[in-house]
VOVO-742509 format. One record per residue (C-alpha): residue number from 0; residue in three letters; y, x negated, z negated. Coordinates in steps of 0.5 Angstrom, whole numbers, plus 500, padded with zeros to 3 digits. Last residue first. Layout:
residues N
[NUM,ALA,[Y,X,Z]] ...
end
This chain:
residues 170
[169,VAL,[261,216,725]] [168,TRP,[257,213,731]] [167,LEU,[264,214,736]] [166,ASN,[268,211,730]] [165,GLU,[266,204,732]] [164,LEU,[268,205,740]] [163,GLU,[275,208,738]] [162,GLU,[276,202,734]] [161,ALA,[274,197,739]] [160,SER,[279,200,744]] [159,LEU,[276,205,750]] [158,HIS,[279,204,757]] [157,PHE,[278,209,762]] [156,PRO,[272,211,767]] [155,ALA,[267,209,761]] [154,HIS,[261,206,764]] [153,GLU,[262,198,762]] [152,ARG,[265,200,755]] [151,ILE,[259,205,754]] [150,PHE,[254,200,755]] [149,ASP,[257,195,751]] [148,LYS,[258,200,745]] [147,LEU,[251,202,746]] [146,GLU,[248,195,745]] [145,PRO,[252,194,739]] [144,ALA,[250,201,736]] [143,LEU,[242,200,737]] [142,GLY,[242,198,730]] [141,SER,[237,204,728]] [140,SER,[242,208,724]] [139,ALA,[246,210,730]] [138,VAL,[240,212,734]] [137,LYS,[236,216,729]] [136,PRO,[242,222,730]] [135,TYR,[240,223,737]] [134,LYS,[242,230,739]] [133,ASN,[248,230,734]] [132,ARG,[250,223,737]] [131,ILE,[249,226,744]] [130,MET,[253,232,742]] [129,ALA,[259,228,739]] [128,PHE,[259,224,746]] [127,LEU,[261,230,749]] [126,SER,[267,232,744]] [125,PHE,[269,224,745]] [124,PHE,[269,224,752]] [123,ASP,[273,230,753]] [122,GLU,[278,227,748]] [121,LYS,[278,221,752]] [120,SER,[280,225,758]] [119,GLY,[276,228,764]] [118,ASP,[278,227,771]] [117,GLU,[273,232,774]] [116,GLN,[269,227,778]] [115,GLU,[270,221,773]] [114,LEU,[269,225,767]] [113,ILE,[262,228,770]] [112,ALA,[260,221,772]] [111,CYS,[262,218,765]] [110,ILE,[257,224,762]] [109,SER,[252,223,766]] [108,LYS,[252,215,764]] [107,ILE,[252,217,757]] [106,GLU,[246,221,758]] [105,GLN,[242,216,761]] [104,GLN,[244,211,756]] [103,VAL,[242,216,750]] [102,ASP,[235,217,754]] [101,ALA,[234,209,755]] [100,LEU,[235,208,748]] [99,GLU,[231,213,746]] [98,GLY,[225,211,750]] [97,LEU,[226,203,748]] [96,PRO,[228,204,741]] [95,ASP,[222,209,739]] [94,LEU,[224,210,732]] [93,GLU,[220,208,726]] [92,SER,[223,202,725]] [91,SER,[218,195,726]] [90,ALA,[221,193,732]] [89,LEU,[228,195,731]] [88,GLU,[228,190,725]] [87,ARG,[224,185,729]] [86,PRO,[230,184,734]] [85,LEU,[227,187,741]] [84,PHE,[223,184,746]] [83,SER,[217,184,743]] [82,PHE,[211,179,741]] [81,ASP,[208,179,734]] [80,ASP,[202,184,736]] [79,ALA,[200,180,742]] [78,GLU,[199,173,738]] [77,VAL,[204,168,739]] [76,ILE,[204,161,742]] [75,SER,[211,157,742]] [74,VAL,[216,154,747]] [73,GLY,[222,152,745]] [72,HIS,[221,145,747]] [71,GLU,[215,144,752]] [70,GLN,[208,145,749]] [69,VAL,[204,138,748]] [68,SER,[197,138,751]] [67,ALA,[192,135,746]] [66,GLY,[189,128,748]] [65,ILE,[187,124,754]] [64,LEU,[180,124,752]] [63,ASN,[179,130,749]] [62,ASP,[172,132,746]] [61,GLU,[169,125,747]] [60,LEU,[164,124,752]] [59,THR,[157,123,750]] [58,ASP,[153,119,756]] [57,VAL,[147,119,751]] [56,LYS,[147,122,745]] [55,ASN,[140,121,742]] [54,GLN,[138,126,747]] [53,TRP,[143,131,750]] [52,GLY,[144,127,756]] [51,HIS,[137,126,757]] [50,PRO,[132,120,756]] [49,LEU,[127,119,761]] [48,PRO,[120,121,759]] [47,GLU,[115,116,757]] [46,SER,[109,116,762]] [45,SER,[112,111,766]] [44,LYS,[112,105,761]] [43,GLY,[105,105,761]] [42,LYS,[099,109,758]] [41,GLU,[093,105,759]] [40,GLY,[086,108,761]] [39,SER,[085,102,766]] [38,LEU,[084,107,772]] [37,PHE,[091,110,770]] [36,ASN,[094,104,769]] [35,SER,[092,101,775]] [34,ILE,[094,107,779]] [33,GLU,[101,107,776]] [32,THR,[102,100,777]] [31,LYS,[100,100,784]] [30,TYR,[104,107,786]] [29,TYR,[108,105,792]] [28,LEU,[104,101,796]] [27,LEU,[097,102,793]] [26,GLY,[099,110,793]] [25,VAL,[102,110,800]] [24,GLY,[095,106,803]] [23,VAL,[091,111,799]] [22,TYR,[095,117,802]] [21,TRP,[094,115,809]] [20,VAL,[087,113,808]] [19,VAL,[085,120,805]] [18,SER,[089,123,811]] [17,LEU,[086,119,816]] [16,ILE,[079,121,814]] [15,LEU,[080,128,813]] [14,ALA,[083,128,820]] [13,ALA,[077,125,823]] [12,ILE,[072,130,819]] [11,LEU,[077,136,822]] [10,PHE,[076,133,829]] [9,GLN,[069,132,829]] [8,GLN,[068,139,826]] [7,TRP,[072,142,831]] [6,THR,[068,139,837]] [5,PHE,[070,133,841]] [4,ALA,[068,132,848]] [3,GLU,[073,138,850]] [2,LEU,[079,133,848]] [1,MET,[078,129,854]] [0,MET,[079,134,859]] 
end
C-alpha cells in the first residue's frame, strides 16, 4: 500500500539519482587520481599501457633451463630410412630377404616334417633341398646362408655336420 503512493516517474527519477550518487562515490573512492587527471587534462601514469611479456624481453626465460637430455649408452636417434633389422649389406640388396627367407624356412620345415614322418635319410634331405636351392637361387648369394644353417640344424630330424651344411648351397 505504501508503494501505491509513488508513480513510475518518481521511481525512475529516484533510481537514477541513487545510481548517480553510487557511481560518483565509487569513482571518488577508487579512481580519485584518474578522475583528477581527466578533469585537469593531464596524462598520468595510468594512461601508459602495462608492459607485456613480449615487449622489452620482460620475463624472458632461457630456452633450456636444465640442459639438454643425455641419451643412454648405446642409444642413438636414426632416420626411418636408416632403421632395419637386417645387416646393411642385406638391406641394400635387390632381394626381399624377409619374404624369401620366410618362404625358404617354411619349405625347410615342411621337408623336415615329411622326412620325420616317412623316416627319410640324409640323401632324401639333400635331394629335396636341391629343389629348394634351385627354386630360390638368390638366397644363397644374399648372405642369408648362416641364418639358414642354424635353422636347418634345429629342424632336421638327424644330425648334419658343419661340412654338410656348408655344401648345401653349393
